PDB file with SEQRES, HELIX, SHEET and CRYST1 records, atoms N, CA, C and O in Angstrom:
SEQRES   1 A   83  UNK UNK UNK UNK UNK UNK UNK UNK UNK UNK UNK UNK UNK          
SEQRES   2 A   83  UNK UNK UNK UNK UNK UNK UNK UNK UNK UNK UNK UNK UNK          
SEQRES   3 A   83  UNK UNK UNK UNK UNK UNK UNK UNK UNK UNK UNK UNK UNK          
SEQRES   4 A   83  UNK UNK UNK UNK UNK UNK UNK UNK UNK UNK UNK UNK UNK          
SEQRES   5 A   83  UNK UNK UNK UNK UNK UNK UNK UNK UNK UNK UNK UNK UNK          
SEQRES   6 A   83  UNK UNK UNK UNK UNK UNK UNK UNK UNK UNK UNK UNK UNK          
SEQRES   7 A   83  UNK UNK UNK UNK UNK                                          
SHEET    1 AA1 4 UNK A  17  UNK A  19  0                                        
SHEET    2 AA1 4 UNK A  78  UNK A  82 -1                                        
SHEET    3 AA1 4 UNK A  34  UNK A  39 -1                                        
SHEET    4 AA1 4 UNK A  61  UNK A  63 -1                                        
SHEET    1 AA2 3 UNK A  52  UNK A  58  0                                        
SHEET    2 AA2 3 UNK A  41  UNK A  46 -1                                        
SHEET    3 AA2 3 UNK A  69  UNK A  70 -1                                        
CRYST1    1.000    1.000    1.000  90.00  90.00  90.00 P 1           1          
ATOM      1  N   UNK A   1      -6.498 -15.282 -13.541  1.00  0.00           N  
ATOM      2  CA  UNK A   1      -7.101 -14.621 -12.401  1.00  0.00           C  
ATOM      3  C   UNK A   1      -6.223 -13.436 -11.990  1.00  0.00           C  
ATOM      4  O   UNK A   1      -4.998 -13.548 -11.966  1.00  0.00           O  
ATOM      5  N   UNK A   2      -6.838 -12.326 -11.672  1.00  0.00           N  
ATOM      6  CA  UNK A   2      -6.098 -11.131 -11.249  1.00  0.00           C  
ATOM      7  C   UNK A   2      -5.473 -11.357  -9.882  1.00  0.00           C  
ATOM      8  O   UNK A   2      -6.041 -12.036  -9.027  1.00  0.00           O  
ATOM      9  N   UNK A   3      -4.320 -10.791  -9.695  1.00  0.00           N  
ATOM     10  CA  UNK A   3      -3.653 -10.919  -8.408  1.00  0.00           C  
ATOM     11  C   UNK A   3      -3.512  -9.564  -7.749  1.00  0.00           C  
ATOM     12  O   UNK A   3      -3.396  -8.541  -8.424  1.00  0.00           O  
ATOM     13  N   UNK A   4      -3.523  -9.561  -6.437  1.00  0.00           N  
ATOM     14  CA  UNK A   4      -3.349  -8.336  -5.675  1.00  0.00           C  
ATOM     15  C   UNK A   4      -1.899  -8.285  -5.232  1.00  0.00           C  
ATOM     16  O   UNK A   4      -1.503  -9.007  -4.317  1.00  0.00           O  
ATOM     17  N   UNK A   5      -1.099  -7.433  -5.876  1.00  0.00           N  
ATOM     18  CA  UNK A   5       0.332  -7.349  -5.592  1.00  0.00           C  
ATOM     19  C   UNK A   5       0.675  -6.175  -4.694  1.00  0.00           C  
ATOM     20  O   UNK A   5       1.840  -5.794  -4.585  1.00  0.00           O  
ATOM     21  N   UNK A   6      -0.340  -5.596  -4.043  1.00  0.00           N  
ATOM     22  CA  UNK A   6      -0.084  -4.403  -3.244  1.00  0.00           C  
ATOM     23  C   UNK A   6       0.417  -4.731  -1.849  1.00  0.00           C  
ATOM     24  O   UNK A   6       0.961  -3.854  -1.178  1.00  0.00           O  
ATOM     25  N   UNK A   7       0.253  -5.959  -1.395  1.00  0.00           N  
ATOM     26  CA  UNK A   7       0.786  -6.360  -0.093  1.00  0.00           C  
ATOM     27  C   UNK A   7       0.142  -5.646   1.073  1.00  0.00           C  
ATOM     28  O   UNK A   7      -1.023  -5.254   1.012  1.00  0.00           O  
ATOM     29  N   UNK A   8       0.922  -5.478   2.150  1.00  0.00           N  
ATOM     30  CA  UNK A   8       0.404  -4.909   3.381  1.00  0.00           C  
ATOM     31  C   UNK A   8       0.382  -3.391   3.397  1.00  0.00           C  
ATOM     32  O   UNK A   8      -0.149  -2.805   4.340  1.00  0.00           O  
ATOM     33  N   UNK A   9       0.934  -2.736   2.396  1.00  0.00           N  
ATOM     34  CA  UNK A   9       1.102  -1.289   2.426  1.00  0.00           C  
ATOM     35  C   UNK A   9      -0.094  -0.485   1.972  1.00  0.00           C  
ATOM     36  O   UNK A   9       0.082   0.540   1.313  1.00  0.00           O  
ATOM     37  N   UNK A  10      -1.307  -0.907   2.299  1.00  0.00           N  
ATOM     38  CA  UNK A  10      -2.498  -0.204   1.827  1.00  0.00           C  
ATOM     39  C   UNK A  10      -2.555   1.248   2.273  1.00  0.00           C  
ATOM     40  O   UNK A  10      -3.140   2.070   1.569  1.00  0.00           O  
ATOM     41  N   UNK A  11      -1.978   1.591   3.398  1.00  0.00           N  
ATOM     42  CA  UNK A  11      -1.993   2.967   3.857  1.00  0.00           C  
ATOM     43  C   UNK A  11      -0.893   3.818   3.255  1.00  0.00           C  
ATOM     44  O   UNK A  11      -0.847   5.028   3.474  1.00  0.00           O  
ATOM     45  N   UNK A  12      -0.022   3.200   2.509  1.00  0.00           N  
ATOM     46  CA  UNK A  12       1.111   3.914   1.904  1.00  0.00           C  
ATOM     47  C   UNK A  12       0.713   4.510   0.556  1.00  0.00           C  
ATOM     48  O   UNK A  12      -0.212   4.021  -0.093  1.00  0.00           O  
ATOM     49  N   UNK A  13       1.408   5.562   0.137  1.00  0.00           N  
ATOM     50  CA  UNK A  13       1.117   6.131  -1.184  1.00  0.00           C  
ATOM     51  C   UNK A  13       1.506   5.168  -2.302  1.00  0.00           C  
ATOM     52  O   UNK A  13       2.337   4.279  -2.116  1.00  0.00           O  
ATOM     53  N   UNK A  14       0.903   5.357  -3.441  1.00  0.00           N  
ATOM     54  CA  UNK A  14       1.220   4.525  -4.601  1.00  0.00           C  
ATOM     55  C   UNK A  14       2.655   4.781  -5.049  1.00  0.00           C  
ATOM     56  O   UNK A  14       3.162   5.898  -4.949  1.00  0.00           O  
ATOM     57  N   UNK A  15       3.289   3.740  -5.537  1.00  0.00           N  
ATOM     58  CA  UNK A  15       4.659   3.861  -6.036  1.00  0.00           C  
ATOM     59  C   UNK A  15       4.729   3.598  -7.545  1.00  0.00           C  
ATOM     60  O   UNK A  15       5.751   3.870  -8.175  1.00  0.00           O  
ATOM     61  N   UNK A  16       3.661   3.077  -8.114  1.00  0.00           N  
ATOM     62  CA  UNK A  16       3.591   2.810  -9.556  1.00  0.00           C  
ATOM     63  C   UNK A  16       2.173   3.092 -10.038  1.00  0.00           C  
ATOM     64  O   UNK A  16       1.226   3.120  -9.251  1.00  0.00           O  
ATOM     65  N   UNK A  17       2.046   3.298 -11.331  1.00  0.00           N  
ATOM     66  CA  UNK A  17       0.733   3.502 -11.923  1.00  0.00           C  
ATOM     67  C   UNK A  17       0.766   3.044 -13.363  1.00  0.00           C  
ATOM     68  O   UNK A  17       1.834   2.937 -13.967  1.00  0.00           O  
ATOM     69  N   UNK A  18      -0.381   2.779 -13.899  1.00  0.00           N  
ATOM     70  CA  UNK A  18      -0.498   2.360 -15.290  1.00  0.00           C  
ATOM     71  C   UNK A  18      -1.836   2.831 -15.831  1.00  0.00           C  
ATOM     72  O   UNK A  18      -2.829   2.884 -15.105  1.00  0.00           O  
ATOM     73  N   UNK A  19      -1.852   3.174 -17.112  1.00  0.00           N  
ATOM     74  CA  UNK A  19      -3.118   3.561 -17.735  1.00  0.00           C  
ATOM     75  C   UNK A  19      -3.941   2.304 -17.948  1.00  0.00           C  
ATOM     76  O   UNK A  19      -3.465   1.314 -18.503  1.00  0.00           O  
ATOM     77  N   UNK A  20      -5.159   2.363 -17.507  1.00  0.00           N  
ATOM     78  CA  UNK A  20      -6.054   1.213 -17.632  1.00  0.00           C  
ATOM     79  C   UNK A  20      -6.740   1.259 -18.990  1.00  0.00           C  
ATOM     80  O   UNK A  20      -7.306   2.277 -19.387  1.00  0.00           O  
ATOM     81  N   UNK A  21      -6.676   0.141 -19.688  1.00  0.00           N  
ATOM     82  CA  UNK A  21      -7.431  -0.034 -20.917  1.00  0.00           C  
ATOM     83  C   UNK A  21      -8.699  -0.775 -20.527  1.00  0.00           C  
ATOM     84  O   UNK A  21      -8.647  -1.967 -20.224  1.00  0.00           O  
ATOM     85  N   UNK A  22      -9.837  -0.092 -20.530  1.00  0.00           N  
ATOM     86  CA  UNK A  22     -11.076  -0.750 -20.094  1.00  0.00           C  
ATOM     87  C   UNK A  22     -11.371  -2.003 -20.921  1.00  0.00           C  
ATOM     88  O   UNK A  22     -11.153  -2.036 -22.132  1.00  0.00           O  
ATOM     89  N   UNK A  23     -11.871  -3.026 -20.235  1.00  0.00           N  
ATOM     90  CA  UNK A  23     -12.201  -4.292 -20.883  1.00  0.00           C  
ATOM     91  C   UNK A  23     -13.359  -4.942 -20.144  1.00  0.00           C  
ATOM     92  O   UNK A  23     -13.424  -4.907 -18.915  1.00  0.00           O  
ATOM     93  N   UNK A  24     -14.269  -5.534 -20.901  1.00  0.00           N  
ATOM     94  CA  UNK A  24     -15.377  -6.261 -20.294  1.00  0.00           C  
ATOM     95  C   UNK A  24     -14.984  -7.687 -19.912  1.00  0.00           C  
ATOM     96  O   UNK A  24     -15.723  -8.363 -19.197  1.00  0.00           O  
ATOM     97  N   UNK A  25     -13.823  -8.147 -20.385  1.00  0.00           N  
ATOM     98  CA  UNK A  25     -13.461  -9.550 -20.155  1.00  0.00           C  
ATOM     99  C   UNK A  25     -12.095  -9.777 -19.527  1.00  0.00           C  
ATOM    100  O   UNK A  25     -11.836 -10.873 -19.029  1.00  0.00           O  
ATOM    101  N   UNK A  26     -11.210  -8.782 -19.529  1.00  0.00           N  
ATOM    102  CA  UNK A  26      -9.868  -8.960 -18.981  1.00  0.00           C  
ATOM    103  C   UNK A  26      -9.762  -8.276 -17.624  1.00  0.00           C  
ATOM    104  O   UNK A  26      -9.909  -7.057 -17.533  1.00  0.00           O  
ATOM    105  N   UNK A  27      -9.506  -9.057 -16.555  1.00  0.00           N  
ATOM    106  CA  UNK A  27      -9.396  -8.455 -15.221  1.00  0.00           C  
ATOM    107  C   UNK A  27      -8.117  -7.625 -15.091  1.00  0.00           C  
ATOM    108  O   UNK A  27      -7.130  -7.867 -15.784  1.00  0.00           O  
ATOM    109  N   UNK A  28      -8.157  -6.654 -14.197  1.00  0.00           N  
ATOM    110  CA  UNK A  28      -6.970  -5.846 -13.923  1.00  0.00           C  
ATOM    111  C   UNK A  28      -5.933  -6.682 -13.195  1.00  0.00           C  
ATOM    112  O   UNK A  28      -6.262  -7.431 -12.276  1.00  0.00           O  
ATOM    113  N   UNK A  29      -4.693  -6.554 -13.604  1.00  0.00           N  
ATOM    114  CA  UNK A  29      -3.612  -7.276 -12.967  1.00  0.00           C  
ATOM    115  C   UNK A  29      -2.351  -6.417 -13.049  1.00  0.00           C  
ATOM    116  O   UNK A  29      -1.760  -6.280 -14.120  1.00  0.00           O  
ATOM    117  N   UNK A  30      -1.948  -5.850 -11.936  1.00  0.00           N  
ATOM    118  CA  UNK A  30      -2.421  -6.081 -10.583  1.00  0.00           C  
ATOM    119  C   UNK A  30      -3.694  -5.286 -10.281  1.00  0.00           C  
ATOM    120  O   UNK A  30      -3.993  -4.291 -10.942  1.00  0.00           O  
ATOM    121  N   UNK A  31      -4.433  -5.745  -9.274  1.00  0.00           N  
ATOM    122  CA  UNK A  31      -5.582  -4.981  -8.787  1.00  0.00           C  
ATOM    123  C   UNK A  31      -5.026  -3.718  -8.149  1.00  0.00           C  
ATOM    124  O   UNK A  31      -4.170  -3.800  -7.269  1.00  0.00           O  
ATOM    125  N   UNK A  32      -5.502  -2.541  -8.581  1.00  0.00           N  
ATOM    126  CA  UNK A  32      -4.922  -1.294  -8.069  1.00  0.00           C  
ATOM    127  C   UNK A  32      -5.325  -0.991  -6.631  1.00  0.00           C  
ATOM    128  O   UNK A  32      -6.333  -1.495  -6.137  1.00  0.00           O  
ATOM    129  N   UNK A  33      -4.524  -0.158  -5.967  1.00  0.00           N  
ATOM    130  CA  UNK A  33      -4.871   0.372  -4.636  1.00  0.00           C  
ATOM    131  C   UNK A  33      -5.985   1.387  -4.737  1.00  0.00           C  
ATOM    132  O   UNK A  33      -6.774   1.564  -3.809  1.00  0.00           O  
ATOM    133  N   UNK A  34      -6.038   2.048  -5.869  1.00  0.00           N  
ATOM    134  CA  UNK A  34      -7.042   3.066  -6.121  1.00  0.00           C  
ATOM    135  C   UNK A  34      -6.996   3.453  -7.584  1.00  0.00           C  
ATOM    136  O   UNK A  34      -6.145   2.985  -8.340  1.00  0.00           O  
ATOM    137  N   UNK A  35      -7.923   4.314  -7.972  1.00  0.00           N  
ATOM    138  CA  UNK A  35      -7.990   4.787  -9.348  1.00  0.00           C  
ATOM    139  C   UNK A  35      -7.759   6.288  -9.383  1.00  0.00           C  
ATOM    140  O   UNK A  35      -8.163   7.008  -8.469  1.00  0.00           O  
ATOM    141  N   UNK A  36      -7.112   6.756 -10.433  1.00  0.00           N  
ATOM    142  CA  UNK A  36      -6.988   8.182 -10.677  1.00  0.00           C  
ATOM    143  C   UNK A  36      -7.659   8.465 -12.007  1.00  0.00           C  
ATOM    144  O   UNK A  36      -7.244   7.944 -13.042  1.00  0.00           O  
ATOM    145  N   UNK A  37      -8.695   9.291 -11.981  1.00  0.00           N  
ATOM    146  CA  UNK A  37      -9.378   9.688 -13.206  1.00  0.00           C  
ATOM    147  C   UNK A  37      -8.687  10.943 -13.725  1.00  0.00           C  
ATOM    148  O   UNK A  37      -8.645  11.966 -13.042  1.00  0.00           O  
ATOM    149  N   UNK A  38      -8.145  10.856 -14.939  1.00  0.00           N  
ATOM    150  CA  UNK A  38      -7.401  11.958 -15.548  1.00  0.00           C  
ATOM    151  C   UNK A  38      -8.299  12.843 -16.413  1.00  0.00           C  
ATOM    152  O   UNK A  38      -8.086  14.051 -16.518  1.00  0.00           O  
ATOM    153  N   UNK A  39      -9.302  12.225 -17.028  1.00  0.00           N  
ATOM    154  CA  UNK A  39     -10.264  12.957 -17.850  1.00  0.00           C  
ATOM    155  C   UNK A  39     -11.660  12.514 -17.428  1.00  0.00           C  
ATOM    156  O   UNK A  39     -11.983  11.327 -17.469  1.00  0.00           O  
ATOM    157  N   UNK A  40     -12.486  13.481 -17.020  1.00  0.00           N  
ATOM    158  CA  UNK A  40     -13.840  13.195 -16.552  1.00  0.00           C  
ATOM    159  C   UNK A  40     -14.642  12.457 -17.614  1.00  0.00           C  
ATOM    160  O   UNK A  40     -14.524  12.727 -18.809  1.00  0.00           O  
ATOM    161  N   UNK A  41     -15.452  11.526 -17.152  1.00  0.00           N  
ATOM    162  CA  UNK A  41     -16.342  10.783 -18.035  1.00  0.00           C  
ATOM    163  C   UNK A  41     -17.102   9.753 -17.226  1.00  0.00           C  
ATOM    164  O   UNK A  41     -17.066   9.765 -15.996  1.00  0.00           O  
ATOM    165  N   UNK A  42     -17.779   8.874 -17.913  1.00  0.00           N  
ATOM    166  CA  UNK A  42     -18.478   7.800 -17.225  1.00  0.00           C  
ATOM    167  C   UNK A  42     -17.475   6.707 -16.867  1.00  0.00           C  
ATOM    168  O   UNK A  42     -16.449   6.540 -17.528  1.00  0.00           O  
ATOM    169  N   UNK A  43     -17.792   5.972 -15.815  1.00  0.00           N  
ATOM    170  CA  UNK A  43     -16.899   4.922 -15.333  1.00  0.00           C  
ATOM    171  C   UNK A  43     -17.747   3.764 -14.851  1.00  0.00           C  
ATOM    172  O   UNK A  43     -18.680   3.957 -14.071  1.00  0.00           O  
ATOM    173  N   UNK A  44     -17.434   2.571 -15.303  1.00  0.00           N  
ATOM    174  CA  UNK A  44     -18.141   1.374 -14.873  1.00  0.00           C  
ATOM    175  C   UNK A  44     -17.107   0.384 -14.349  1.00  0.00           C  
ATOM    176  O   UNK A  44     -16.250  -0.087 -15.097  1.00  0.00           O  
ATOM    177  N   UNK A  45     -17.195   0.074 -13.056  1.00  0.00           N  
ATOM    178  CA  UNK A  45     -16.232  -0.828 -12.432  1.00  0.00           C  
ATOM    179  C   UNK A  45     -16.944  -2.036 -11.843  1.00  0.00           C  
ATOM    180  O   UNK A  45     -18.133  -1.988 -11.527  1.00  0.00           O  
ATOM    181  N   UNK A  46     -16.186  -3.123 -11.702  1.00  0.00           N  
ATOM    182  CA  UNK A  46     -16.708  -4.372 -11.148  1.00  0.00           C  
ATOM    183  C   UNK A  46     -15.811  -4.770  -9.988  1.00  0.00           C  
ATOM    184  O   UNK A  46     -14.589  -4.807 -10.132  1.00  0.00           O  
ATOM    185  N   UNK A  47     -16.413  -5.072  -8.825  1.00  0.00           N  
ATOM    186  CA  UNK A  47     -15.612  -5.479  -7.662  1.00  0.00           C  
ATOM    187  C   UNK A  47     -15.288  -6.972  -7.722  1.00  0.00           C  
ATOM    188  O   UNK A  47     -15.680  -7.660  -8.665  1.00  0.00           O  
ATOM    189  N   UNK A  48     -14.575  -7.465  -6.718  1.00  0.00           N  
ATOM    190  CA  UNK A  48     -14.132  -8.865  -6.737  1.00  0.00           C  
ATOM    191  C   UNK A  48     -15.281  -9.858  -6.627  1.00  0.00           C  
ATOM    192  O   UNK A  48     -15.107 -11.038  -6.930  1.00  0.00           O  
ATOM    193  N   UNK A  49     -16.460  -9.394  -6.195  1.00  0.00           N  
ATOM    194  CA  UNK A  49     -17.633 -10.263  -6.103  1.00  0.00           C  
ATOM    195  C   UNK A  49     -18.513 -10.187  -7.343  1.00  0.00           C  
ATOM    196  O   UNK A  49     -19.539 -10.863  -7.417  1.00  0.00           O  
ATOM    197  N   UNK A  50     -18.121  -9.364  -8.325  1.00  0.00           N  
ATOM    198  CA  UNK A  50     -18.881  -9.259  -9.558  1.00  0.00           C  
ATOM    199  C   UNK A  50     -19.938  -8.169  -9.563  1.00  0.00           C  
ATOM    200  O   UNK A  50     -20.722  -8.080 -10.508  1.00  0.00           O  
ATOM    201  N   UNK A  51     -19.978  -7.336  -8.527  1.00  0.00           N  
ATOM    202  CA  UNK A  51     -20.946  -6.243  -8.470  1.00  0.00           C  
ATOM    203  C   UNK A  51     -20.473  -5.092  -9.344  1.00  0.00           C  
ATOM    204  O   UNK A  51     -19.320  -4.668  -9.265  1.00  0.00           O  
ATOM    205  N   UNK A  52     -21.380  -4.591 -10.181  1.00  0.00           N  
ATOM    206  CA  UNK A  52     -21.063  -3.492 -11.091  1.00  0.00           C  
ATOM    207  C   UNK A  52     -21.495  -2.175 -10.463  1.00  0.00           C  
ATOM    208  O   UNK A  52     -22.603  -2.059  -9.939  1.00  0.00           O  
ATOM    209  N   UNK A  53     -20.605  -1.177 -10.521  1.00  0.00           N  
ATOM    210  CA  UNK A  53     -20.949   0.153 -10.041  1.00  0.00           C  
ATOM    211  C   UNK A  53     -20.717   1.142 -11.178  1.00  0.00           C  
ATOM    212  O   UNK A  53     -19.573   1.460 -11.503  1.00  0.00           O  
ATOM    213  N   UNK A  54     -21.813   1.634 -11.789  1.00  0.00           N  
ATOM    214  CA  UNK A  54     -21.649   2.669 -12.809  1.00  0.00           C  
ATOM    215  C   UNK A  54     -21.577   4.047 -12.158  1.00  0.00           C  
ATOM    216  O   UNK A  54     -22.324   4.343 -11.226  1.00  0.00           O  
ATOM    217  N   UNK A  55     -20.677   4.879 -12.656  1.00  0.00           N  
ATOM    218  CA  UNK A  55     -20.563   6.260 -12.180  1.00  0.00           C  
ATOM    219  C   UNK A  55     -20.853   7.157 -13.379  1.00  0.00           C  
ATOM    220  O   UNK A  55     -20.116   7.137 -14.365  1.00  0.00           O  
ATOM    221  N   UNK A  56     -21.930   7.947 -13.296  1.00  0.00           N  
ATOM    222  CA  UNK A  56     -22.366   8.765 -14.426  1.00  0.00           C  
ATOM    223  C   UNK A  56     -21.379   9.868 -14.767  1.00  0.00           C  
ATOM    224  O   UNK A  56     -21.232  10.225 -15.936  1.00  0.00           O  
ATOM    225  N   UNK A  57     -20.704  10.408 -13.771  1.00  0.00           N  
ATOM    226  CA  UNK A  57     -19.757  11.497 -14.026  1.00  0.00           C  
ATOM    227  C   UNK A  57     -18.598  11.376 -13.044  1.00  0.00           C  
ATOM    228  O   UNK A  57     -18.565  12.055 -12.018  1.00  0.00           O  
ATOM    229  N   UNK A  58     -17.651  10.506 -13.368  1.00  0.00           N  
ATOM    230  CA  UNK A  58     -16.484  10.323 -12.506  1.00  0.00           C  
ATOM    231  C   UNK A  58     -15.601  11.555 -12.610  1.00  0.00           C  
ATOM    232  O   UNK A  58     -15.076  11.866 -13.679  1.00  0.00           O  
ATOM    233  N   UNK A  59     -15.442  12.250 -11.498  1.00  0.00           N  
ATOM    234  CA  UNK A  59     -14.665  13.495 -11.473  1.00  0.00           C  
ATOM    235  C   UNK A  59     -13.171  13.212 -11.560  1.00  0.00           C  
ATOM    236  O   UNK A  59     -12.705  12.146 -11.159  1.00  0.00           O  
ATOM    237  N   UNK A  60     -12.431  14.176 -12.087  1.00  0.00           N  
ATOM    238  CA  UNK A  60     -10.973  14.090 -12.101  1.00  0.00           C  
ATOM    239  C   UNK A  60     -10.486  14.003 -10.664  1.00  0.00           C  
ATOM    240  O   UNK A  60     -10.948  14.746  -9.798  1.00  0.00           O  
ATOM    241  N   UNK A  61      -9.546  13.090 -10.412  1.00  0.00           N  
ATOM    242  CA  UNK A  61      -8.971  12.947  -9.089  1.00  0.00           C  
ATOM    243  C   UNK A  61      -8.922  11.501  -8.643  1.00  0.00           C  
ATOM    244  O   UNK A  61      -9.202  10.584  -9.415  1.00  0.00           O  
ATOM    245  N   UNK A  62      -8.563  11.314  -7.385  1.00  0.00           N  
ATOM    246  CA  UNK A  62      -8.375   9.996  -6.788  1.00  0.00           C  
ATOM    247  C   UNK A  62      -9.713   9.410  -6.353  1.00  0.00           C  
ATOM    248  O   UNK A  62     -10.563  10.106  -5.797  1.00  0.00           O  
ATOM    249  N   UNK A  63      -9.880   8.119  -6.617  1.00  0.00           N  
ATOM    250  CA  UNK A  63     -11.066   7.378  -6.186  1.00  0.00           C  
ATOM    251  C   UNK A  63     -10.579   6.128  -5.457  1.00  0.00           C  
ATOM    252  O   UNK A  63      -9.885   5.306  -6.056  1.00  0.00           O  
ATOM    253  N   UNK A  64     -10.925   5.965  -4.178  1.00  0.00           N  
ATOM    254  CA  UNK A  64     -10.431   4.826  -3.396  1.00  0.00           C  
ATOM    255  C   UNK A  64     -11.189   3.535  -3.710  1.00  0.00           C  
ATOM    256  O   UNK A  64     -11.835   2.953  -2.838  1.00  0.00           O  
ATOM    257  N   UNK A  65     -11.101   3.108  -4.942  1.00  0.00           N  
ATOM    258  CA  UNK A  65     -11.766   1.889  -5.400  1.00  0.00           C  
ATOM    259  C   UNK A  65     -10.712   0.868  -5.791  1.00  0.00           C  
ATOM    260  O   UNK A  65      -9.653   1.221  -6.310  1.00  0.00           O  
ATOM    261  N   UNK A  66     -11.012  -0.410  -5.535  1.00  0.00           N  
ATOM    262  CA  UNK A  66     -10.096  -1.488  -5.906  1.00  0.00           C  
ATOM    263  C   UNK A  66     -10.829  -2.477  -6.808  1.00  0.00           C  
ATOM    264  O   UNK A  66     -11.114  -3.600  -6.392  1.00  0.00           O  
ATOM    265  N   UNK A  67     -11.135  -2.069  -8.038  1.00  0.00           N  
ATOM    266  CA  UNK A  67     -11.937  -2.927  -8.904  1.00  0.00           C  
ATOM    267  C   UNK A  67     -11.149  -4.072  -9.512  1.00  0.00           C  
ATOM    268  O   UNK A  67      -9.931  -4.010  -9.676  1.00  0.00           O  
ATOM    269  N   UNK A  68     -11.885  -5.110  -9.838  1.00  0.00           N  
ATOM    270  CA  UNK A  68     -11.294  -6.218 -10.584  1.00  0.00           C  
ATOM    271  C   UNK A  68     -11.322  -5.910 -12.078  1.00  0.00           C  
ATOM    272  O   UNK A  68     -10.428  -6.312 -12.822  1.00  0.00           O  
ATOM    273  N   UNK A  69     -12.365  -5.189 -12.510  1.00  0.00           N  
ATOM    274  CA  UNK A  69     -12.505  -4.778 -13.908  1.00  0.00           C  
ATOM    275  C   UNK A  69     -12.857  -3.301 -13.979  1.00  0.00           C  
ATOM    276  O   UNK A  69     -13.566  -2.787 -13.114  1.00  0.00           O  
ATOM    277  N   UNK A  70     -12.371  -2.626 -14.993  1.00  0.00           N  
ATOM    278  CA  UNK A  70     -12.921  -1.364 -15.454  1.00  0.00           C  
ATOM    279  C   UNK A  70     -13.521  -1.714 -16.809  1.00  0.00           C  
ATOM    280  O   UNK A  70     -12.801  -1.997 -17.767  1.00  0.00           O  
ATOM    281  N   UNK A  71     -14.840  -1.692 -16.875  1.00  0.00           N  
ATOM    282  CA  UNK A  71     -15.538  -2.171 -18.071  1.00  0.00           C  
ATOM    283  C   UNK A  71     -15.414  -1.197 -19.232  1.00  0.00           C  
ATOM    284  O   UNK A  71     -15.482   0.019 -19.054  1.00  0.00           O  
ATOM    285  N   UNK A  72     -15.232  -1.753 -20.425  1.00  0.00           N  
ATOM    286  CA  UNK A  72     -15.221  -0.936 -21.637  1.00  0.00           C  
ATOM    287  C   UNK A  72     -16.624  -0.392 -21.901  1.00  0.00           C  
ATOM    288  O   UNK A  72     -16.798   0.763 -22.287  1.00  0.00           O  
ATOM    289  N   UNK A  73     -17.624  -1.256 -21.681  1.00  0.00           N  
ATOM    290  CA  UNK A  73     -19.006  -0.828 -21.836  1.00  0.00           C  
ATOM    291  C   UNK A  73     -19.358   0.085 -20.664  1.00  0.00           C  
ATOM    292  O   UNK A  73     -19.389  -0.358 -19.516  1.00  0.00           O  
ATOM    293  N   UNK A  74     -19.616   1.336 -20.947  1.00  0.00           N  
ATOM    294  CA  UNK A  74     -19.997   2.266 -19.906  1.00  0.00           C  
ATOM    295  C   UNK A  74     -18.852   3.123 -19.375  1.00  0.00           C  
ATOM    296  O   UNK A  74     -19.052   3.890 -18.434  1.00  0.00           O  
ATOM    297  N   UNK A  75     -17.667   3.013 -19.951  1.00  0.00           N  
ATOM    298  CA  UNK A  75     -16.543   3.835 -19.495  1.00  0.00           C  
ATOM    299  C   UNK A  75     -16.049   4.730 -20.619  1.00  0.00           C  
ATOM    300  O   UNK A  75     -15.681   4.260 -21.695  1.00  0.00           O  
ATOM    301  N   UNK A  76     -16.051   6.050 -20.342  1.00  0.00           N  
ATOM    302  CA  UNK A  76     -15.476   7.021 -21.272  1.00  0.00           C  
ATOM    303  C   UNK A  76     -14.341   7.804 -20.604  1.00  0.00           C  
ATOM    304  O   UNK A  76     -13.593   8.504 -21.287  1.00  0.00           O  
ATOM    305  N   UNK A  77     -14.206   7.693 -19.287  1.00  0.00           N  
ATOM    306  CA  UNK A  77     -13.165   8.398 -18.558  1.00  0.00           C  
ATOM    307  C   UNK A  77     -11.796   7.814 -18.878  1.00  0.00           C  
ATOM    308  O   UNK A  77     -11.686   6.644 -19.247  1.00  0.00           O  
ATOM    309  N   UNK A  78     -10.755   8.626 -18.737  1.00  0.00           N  
ATOM    310  CA  UNK A  78      -9.372   8.152 -18.832  1.00  0.00           C  
ATOM    311  C   UNK A  78      -8.924   7.854 -17.397  1.00  0.00           C  
ATOM    312  O   UNK A  78      -8.932   8.731 -16.535  1.00  0.00           O  
ATOM    313  N   UNK A  79      -8.531   6.590 -17.162  1.00  0.00           N  
ATOM    314  CA  UNK A  79      -8.304   6.111 -15.805  1.00  0.00           C  
ATOM    315  C   UNK A  79      -6.915   5.473 -15.674  1.00  0.00           C  
ATOM    316  O   UNK A  79      -6.445   4.776 -16.574  1.00  0.00           O  
ATOM    317  N   UNK A  80      -6.281   5.729 -14.541  1.00  0.00           N  
ATOM    318  CA  UNK A  80      -5.008   5.092 -14.189  1.00  0.00           C  
ATOM    319  C   UNK A  80      -5.196   4.247 -12.940  1.00  0.00           C  
ATOM    320  O   UNK A  80      -5.932   4.630 -12.031  1.00  0.00           O  
ATOM    321  N   UNK A  81      -4.536   3.104 -12.897  1.00  0.00           N  
ATOM    322  CA  UNK A  81      -4.496   2.287 -11.687  1.00  0.00           C  
ATOM    323  C   UNK A  81      -3.273   2.655 -10.889  1.00  0.00           C  
ATOM    324  O   UNK A  81      -2.181   2.777 -11.444  1.00  0.00           O  
ATOM    325  N   UNK A  82      -3.439   2.833  -9.593  1.00  0.00           N  
ATOM    326  CA  UNK A  82      -2.339   3.170  -8.696  1.00  0.00           C  
ATOM    327  C   UNK A  82      -2.038   1.962  -7.814  1.00  0.00           C  
ATOM    328  O   UNK A  82      -2.950   1.336  -7.273  1.00  0.00           O  
ATOM    329  N   UNK A  83      -0.756   1.640  -7.674  1.00  0.00           N  
ATOM    330  CA  UNK A  83      -0.397   0.528  -6.782  1.00  0.00           C  
ATOM    331  C   UNK A  83       0.988   0.727  -6.240  1.00  0.00           C  
ATOM    332  O   UNK A  83       1.474  -0.101  -5.470  1.00  0.00           O  
TER     333      UNK A  83                                                      
END                                                                             
């Protein structure tokens, strides 16, 4: 199960980041504070309740999303998790 290691500092800037390898079956660990899209493309994320949100053209930049999964199916963008 994915864990949220961001603690109480949600209003604080990120201090670490990692390139996300999209997966349909492996949850993100740690769950990021947000996402940074480095290369524009499609993005498919799943929240902690299992709701899927496809983004047809995720723009380069910060996205205040805290997904449990970044799905391989439907994702072509290059994405980093910030925490």
